[in-house]
Structure formats: structure tokens, C-alpha cells
N, C-alpha and C positions, 0 to 999 in steps of 0.2 A: 216846739218839737214837730217834726214832719209827720203827716198822716197820709195814708193811702186809702182811697175809697174806690170800690170797683162797681161797675155797672155793665149791663148788656149794651152793646154798641148798636143802637137803633133809634130812629127819630122819636118814637113814643117814650123811650126810656130817658131821653134827654131832659124831660120835664122834672125828673128826680134830682137834677143838678141843683135845683133851688134849695134843696136841703143842706147843701154845702155852705160852709161859712164863707168861703172865698170862690164863689161861682161866677162873680161878675166884677170887673174893674180891679182885679188883683192878680199878680203873676202866679201862675201855677205851671207845673210840668205834667204831661200826661203820656200814657202808653196805650196804644191800641194794638191788639194781637189776636191771632187765631190759632195759637199753638204751634204754627209753623213759621209765620212771618210776624214782624213787629214794626210799628212806626212810632217814633218818639219825637215830641215837640214841646214847645212852651208857648204860653199865650196869656193875655190878660182878660180874655173873654172866652171861657171854655164852652159856653153854650153856642155862641155864634160860630166858633171855629169847628166844633163837632158837626154842625149842620153843613158847613162847607165841605167837610170830608166826605159826606154822603154823595156828593156830586162827582167824586173821584172813583173811577172803577177799581183801582187797586185797593183803596181804603174800604170800599163797600164789601170786600171779601173778608174783612176783619170782624171779629165777633164781640170782643170785650174791650172796655176802656177802663183804665186805672188812673185816677187823678191824684197827684201828689201836691199837697199844699202845706203851708207853714206860715205862722203869723210873722215870721222874720224874713220871708222871701222878698227880694227885690228883683228888678229886671236882670241885673248882672248875675245874680245868684242863680236864677232859673236858666239863663243861657249857659252858665257853667255846668249846672247839673244835667241839663239836656245833653251837652257834649260828653260829659263823663258817662252818662248812661249809654249813649250810642257807641262809644269806643269800647266799653266793657261788655255790653250785651253782645256786640258783634264777636268779640274774642271768646265769649263764653260758650259758643257753639250749640246753643239751643235754637235760636231763631235766626232767620235771614232778615236783614234790616232793609226796609223799604226806603229809608232816607237817602237823599243825595249825599255825596261826601264833601260838598263845598260849604256846608253850614257849620263846621266845627269851630268853636270859639276857644281861645286860650289867653284872654287878657287878664291882667291883674285888676283887682277892685277891693274896696274897703271890706275888711274882715273875711277875706277869701279863705283863710285857714279854718275859720269857724264853719263855713259852708262845706268845705272839704271833709271836715269831721262829721257833719250832718250826713254827707253822702255815704260815708262808711256805715253809719247806722241804718240808713235807708237801704243799702245793698243787702244787709242781713235780713231785712224785712222781705225784700224781693226773693231771697233764697227760700224763706219760709212759705212764700206764696207760689213756689215752683216757677217763678219768672226768671230765676237765675239759679246756678248750681255751684259755681266755683268761688272760692275766696279770692278777694281782690289781689292778694300777693301772688297767688297762682296765675291769675290772668296776666298780670303785668310782667311776669317772668316768661310768658309763653311767646313762641314765635308768631302765633296768630295775632297777638296784640302788637308786637313790635313791627310787623309788616302790614298792619291794617291800613286801608286807604282812608279810614276815618281819622285823619290827623289834621292839626292846624298847620298850614304851610307858612314858611318864612316868606318874606317879601320877594326874594329872588326865585324861590321855588314857584310861587304864584305867577310871577312874571314869565318864567320859562313855560309853564303849563299854558297860560293864556296865549302866549306868542305862537306856540306850536299849533294850538287849535285854530287860531285866526289864520295862519298861513297854509293850512292844509288845502285850501281852495286855490292856492297859487300853483305855479309850475313845480314839477317834481324836484325835491331837494332833500339834502341830508342836514339834520340838526346834530351837532356835536356838543354834548353837555359835559364839560370837565367839572371835577368836584374835588373838594377837600374831605378828609375824614370827618365823620359825624355831621354830614350835611343831608343825611337821609335820602340818598339817591335811589335806593331800591323802593322806598316808600313813594318817592316821586313817580317812579315807573308804574307802580300799581295804582296810585292816585290818578295818573294820566289815563290809564286804561279804563278806570271807572268813569272818569269825567267824560271821556269820548263816547262811552256807551250811553251816558245820560243826556248828552247834548244833542238837540234836534238836528244840528248841522252835520254831525259826524256819526250818529248812532247806526247808520246803515253801512259804514265803512268796514271792510274786512281787515282786522287788526290782529297782530300776534305779538307776544312777548317772548323774546329769545333769551335764554339763560344758558351760557356755555357749561356751567358746572353742575354736576349731577346732584350733589347734596342740596344746594340752594334751590335748584329747580324743583326738587321733590317738595321742599318746604313751601315754596310759593304756589305750587299747584293746590296744596291744602287750603291756602288762604283764598285763592281765586275761586275755588269750589264753593266757598261760603258767601261770595259776593253776588247779590242779586243782579242779574243782567250779564254776568260774565260766565265763561265756561273754563274748566281746568284745561281743556284741550287747546286753549289759546296760548298756553305756556309750552314752549318747544325747545328741542335741541336745534343747533344751527343746521344740522343735516335735514331736518324736517321741513325747512322753509321752501325747499325746491319743489315740493309736491303741489303747491298752489301759487296763485298770484295774489299778492297782498297790496292793499292801499297803503298800509303803514306797518312797519316792523319796529318795535321798541327793543333795543338790545341792552340788557343790563350787563355790567362787567365786560364791556366790549373789548377791553384790553386783553381779555382771555380768549378771544377768538384765535383760531389756529391757522398757521401757515404750514407748508409742506416740509416739516422738520420735526424729528423726534416723535413720529406718530406711531400708534400701535397697529394701524391698518392703512397702509399706503394705497392699496388697490381700491378700497372704498372711496378714499379722497380723490383718487385719479378718475374713477368712474363718474363721480359727480361733476368734476371739471369738464369731462368729455360731454356729458349730458347738457351742460350749460354753454358749450362751445368756448370754454376757457382753455388756456394752455396748462401745462403740468404744474406751473407755479401759482395757479389760482388759489385764493384763500377763502376761508369761511366768510370773511367780509365781502368778497366778490360775490359769493352766493346770495348774500342778503341784499346787496345792491341790485343784483339781477332779478330778484324775486319780489321786489316791492317798488312802489312809486316814491314813497317817503320813508325815511329812516330816522330814528332817534337813537343816537349812540351815547350811552353813559360811559365815560372814559376817565381813567386815571393811570397814566404811564408808570407812576411809582408803585403800582400794585401789580405790575407784570412780573410774574415769578416763575415762568417756565420758558425753556428755549423755544418751544413751539408757538409761543405768543407772537402775534403779528408785530412787526417793528413799529415803534412810535412814528417814524417818518412817514409811514403809509397814511396814518390818521391825519397827520399835519398837512399832507398834500391834498386832502379832500376839498372839493368845492362845496362849502357848507355854511350854515348859520352857526356861529359860535356862541355858546353860553357858558357861564361859570357859576357854579353853586359855591358860595363862600360863607354863607351864614351858618355857623355850626350850632347844632341843637344842644348846646352846653352852656354852662355859666362862663363868665368872662375869662377865667383862668385857663380854660381848655385850649384856647389858641396859643397861650404861652407854653403849655405842655407840648403841643404839636411842634412848635418852633424849637423847643428844647431837644426833642427826639431827632428832628431833622438836623439840627446843628451838631449834635453828638456824633451822628453817623456820617455826616458830610464834612467833618473836621473843620467846622467854622468857629471853634473856640467859644462855646457859649459861656456866658457869665456864670459864676457860682450861683446856684439857684436853690431857693427853699420854697417848696409848694405848701402854703399854709392851709389851703382849703381841702386838701385831700392827701392821701398817703402814697408816696412813691418810695418804696423801701428796697434796699439791697440786703439779702440774707447771706450770712456767712456759713450757716449750717443748713444743708439740704434737708436733713430730717426734721428740723424745726419748721422749715417751710412746708413740708408735706403735712405735718401735724396741724399747722395753722390753716391750711386750705380746707381741711375737713371741719374745723371749728367754724370757719366763716360760712361754709356751705350750709351748716345747720341753721345759722342765723339769717342768712340772706339768699340762699340758694344760688344756683348758677355760678359756682366757683370752680375753675378748671386749671389744670396745668398744661403748659405748652412748651415746645422746644423746636429748635431747628433740626433738620434731618441729619443728625450727627451720630446716630447709632443704627446699625442694621436692624431690620424688622424681622428678627428670627422667630418671634412669637406668632407670626402669620402662619408658619408651618407647624409650629409646636407650641400649643397654648400653655404648656407647663414651664416654658423658658422665659427668662426676663431679658428685655432688650437693653435697658438703661441701668447701668451700675455706677453709682457715685459713692465712693467709700463703702459704707455698709448698707446704703439705701439701694433697693432694687425695684425697678418699675417696668411696666409694659407700655408699648405704643397703643394707640387707639385700636380696639378689637374690631370695630366696624368703620366703614368709610362714609356711610350715609347717615346724616342726622346723629352723629356721634355725641354731640353736646347734650342731647336729651336722652341718651341711652342709659340703662340702669347702672352700669359699672363705670361710667365716665369719670366719676370722682376719683377712682383708684387708678386711672390711666393717664397717659400723657398724649395730648392731641398734637398733630402736626399742622402745618400751614393749610393743607388741603381740606382739613376738617373744620378749621376755625376762621377762615378768611372772611366769611360773610356773617358771622355770629357775634353778638355783643354780650359779654359776660358781666356779671356784677364784680367779680374779682378774677384777675388772671395772674398766674404765677408763670413766669417765663424763664426757662433754663437756657442759658447761652453757653454752648459747648465750644471746645477749642478748634472747631473749624474756623472760628473767628478769634483772632488775637489782636493785641494792640502793641505797636512798636513806639515807645515814648521818645526814642531818639529821632525817628523819622516823623513822628507825630501822625501816624496813619494806621488804619486797620490792615491786618494781613490775613490772607486766606491759607489754610492748611488743607490742601485738596484731599489728602489721605484720611482726614477726619470727616469727610463729607460723603454720605452713603447713598445718595440717589444715583445709582449707576448709570441710568439713562441720561441724566443731566451731565454727568462727568464725561460721558462719551461724546455728547453733542456740543458741549460748550468748548470752543476752540481756544479761547484766550483767558488767562487768569483774571484780567480785569472784568471780563463779562461774568465769570463765575462769582467774583466778588460783588458785583452789582446785584446779582440775583439773591445772594445770601443776605446782604444788607437790606434789600427790599423785604425779605421774609421777616427779619426781626423788626423792622420799622412797622410792618403791618401787624404783627403779633402784639406789639407794645401799645397799640391804640384800640385793642379789642376789649375794652373794659368800660364799665359805667361808674363804679365806685372807687376801686383801688387797683394798683398794679405793683406787683412784687417781682424781684429778679434774683436769680442765683446764677453767678458766673463761675463756670468750671475753671476757666483760665483767669488767673489772678491779675494779669495785665489789663484785662477788660474791666474787671471789678475795680481796680485802682483808678482807671480812666474815668469810669462813671462816678466814683466817689469824689474824685478831684473837682467835679463840677456840681456837686450837691452840697448844700449846707446841712450837714447831718447833726 
């Protein structure tokens, strides 16, 4: 059984360590804190390591040390518990973590499940000691945990990060990082920001993180505010980059940068172009290139979902270092699922598929689906409904009205646009692509409306423009094929925004039959 012993953090107090059963030549984990900041590590010699910390100015400001020991600890176990503590303490929002983010471990080892169970008991002890406050399930469902820089990187993520840091001393250049779903590219952006702030070679560089979407930007600012060495002001709109000159700008979701089309404020866009000596067709990407020596662009053309998004050919024409994130943070079947969704929507005739390790279900009854989502949310949290933009948003003006009516079921669109996923009434509402594109849910229920139908004779999807209710898009998209591309991209994006299960309800039965024909039900 794990025990926690607490001492004052000072040289004279270290003599008391001899009273511990495992104070020398045995792996332990320890926490040093001062009520505002915390440092977490593991060692096989707590006495020697503690004395070393007194030579570090940051550690000398800490007041208390808590030593966690167990007769069953081994090196792999303490490395794992150290990493679990760092990740969960950071997301618990009590302490700022002094640790670097490059020492997170996530390897398998003998009896790991046993030590993960020990960690759950240990966490409850930390709550009783006021060193933690939230239950683990709450933390793991939080955006702060999901976007934390304290994550174990995949091999390709680590290579991209190292390559960028190494090449920042070279001539000015752009890094284009393409990615597949579930490769944690936003985490890579935050990890890179933290790594650059910690690295002696790059800590003096002026760096910014550009996020084009309001909802995601608000969430990431909260995360950055909690990271020691970073400031929330580093997270910016594309329009803010023109105010200063940067050594490096990291752009998340760069496929959402805007061109001069379908804008709400053309005069503002034109004024920035004039200020930067660009012609009227200058884009937000041009602003970023003009305002920085180096750029890291995280990009996926398949998630471009607005007519105002910059054309993929512009990114392909850049003179840049190309990287691809392909290692998905899922079990092996996840890649099969991604391929299945791609094949379904791209008419590649996927084989009849049965997903054994998770549930991909098509509901025939919309009310049953609504009922199920509420049951799942009680058990797992973060269960939400989503749909394509196939109903007018009348509840925006009149909260008493319903937007979505399917048989006897009446629902409303998301009542807010920022951080809707975490809002109090989200479970009773339906989110659109703009509220969900960057969030990962435990369960997602996707309603596919008849703006999308399937023609079995032609073996292709059809778009019904009159059933699509984003008036700005309909006005600006000139060709049916372009509208079809945007709508398909929306559904492909929604159908990968889950962690545990995905359920579908198709209003148009031709789409339902098409999906069912490729599933082993």
C-alpha cells in the first residue's frame, strides 16, 4: 500500500528522511510545493536528490516535500506515477507545474494495471491533503487535461518538434505539418510552445500561437495561462499578428485562415492588406508570413469547411519543410474506422465492416437516440448531439422556438457559440460544426439531414441546396460540387469527434440504407 510522508523542505529537515522505510536505494515519488507551484519527480535516493534541489533557485522557493513510497514500487511504476501526477495536477488547476514537459512517460510494463489502481487510491489521499481537488474522471473529461502540454509524444510528433527547434537557427522558413484525425496536433502546438520556452537555445525568441477560431482560442488561452513560462497573450487572432514582429508564429487549424471571400468585415481586411503593402486579395496567411521569420502551419485540407477558407493550392505552393503526423493516438482499429468513413463519403465501395472493439450504431428512432444520449452522459459525461446545418436557427431570436423537428421530437441548436460543449444545457441541444470541430467527446450522436441524400443508381451522394440553411455559404458557393465538398467535409469531421462510441440517425432513408449496406449489423 502506498504511503505519503510530509516534511518541511529544508536541509536540516532532510535528516528526518532516515525515519522512512524507503529513504535510500528504493524508488519513490515526491512532490515539492509552496501552495502556488509544484515540482514532481521520482528517484531512488530521496536524500541526495533533495539536497540537489536546494541548489536550484526555482526549487528553493518551495516549502514542503511529500514522499510517496510503496513496498511494491519499481522504477517503471514510479516513472508512470510521476507522469500521471504531472498530467493530473496540471489539469486540476491548483498549482502551476515547474516540470519541463519532455519527461512524460507512457510505456507499458509488468502489472501496470495494478499501479494504475494504486494511483487512483493515491489521488484520493492527495485530495484529503488539499494537494488535489477534483475527481480523476472530472479531470480527464476537461479541456485543460486534453490540451495539456504534459503528454507523451508519438515518434513522429517528437521528430517534428525536435526538427523545428533545431532548424530555427537556419534561414527563415515555413514548416507545413499535415495531420490525420487523432494525431493530437493541437497538443503538439502547445507542447512546442512550452518546449521552446524551456529550451536555452530558443527561450528568448518572440513566439505566438495563432488560432483562427474563437471557441478553440478561448479554451487554449485558459490552458496557456496555467503553464509556467507562458502567457495567455501569446494566443492570438490572425488579425493581431500585424502589431509586432515575431521570430516564430505557430498556426493551429491553418486551413481555417481566411481569404477575401464571404467576410463579415471587408473594410477591416482591406485596411490590414494596405498596412502590409499587400493587394486587395491578400490573405490571413500573407499577414502571418509578413509578420514572422518562421512559421509552423498545422494543416488539414479535409477540414476546410467554409467558403472563406484559403484554397489548398496556396498551401501546396509554399516553399517549406513538409512534415506529416500519422501516428494516431488510438488503438489499432481507429485507422480502420477513419478509412471506413473516408471510403463511405468518397464512394470507394468499402467492404462490409463490423467494428468489434467499439460501437458504431445507426438508430431508426430519433427519440430513442435522444434518450440514449442522456443515459450515456450520466455514466461517461461529455455526450453530445450534432448535425449538419440543415435547419434554420430560429431559436437564436426566440428562445421559446424549436429549430429541429423530426417526427414528434423537437430540439434546439446550440444556445451559445463559445465553449458550447461545456455549457450547462448542452446535453439538451444540438451542436453544429462550428461548436464541435475542435472538441473530442466520449459519445457523439450525429443527425444527417436530407441536405445530403444518396442515389443508389448513380452510386453517389447528392446535395439538396434548399435543405441547407447557412445563407452566407449558399450565396458564396458558386458550384454544386463545391457545396457538396463542404457538406461532406462537415459530416466527415463530426463523425471522428468521439472517444468511445459514435451513433447516427439519418433523416433521409437513402443515406441510412447506404450506411447499413456497408455495416455488418
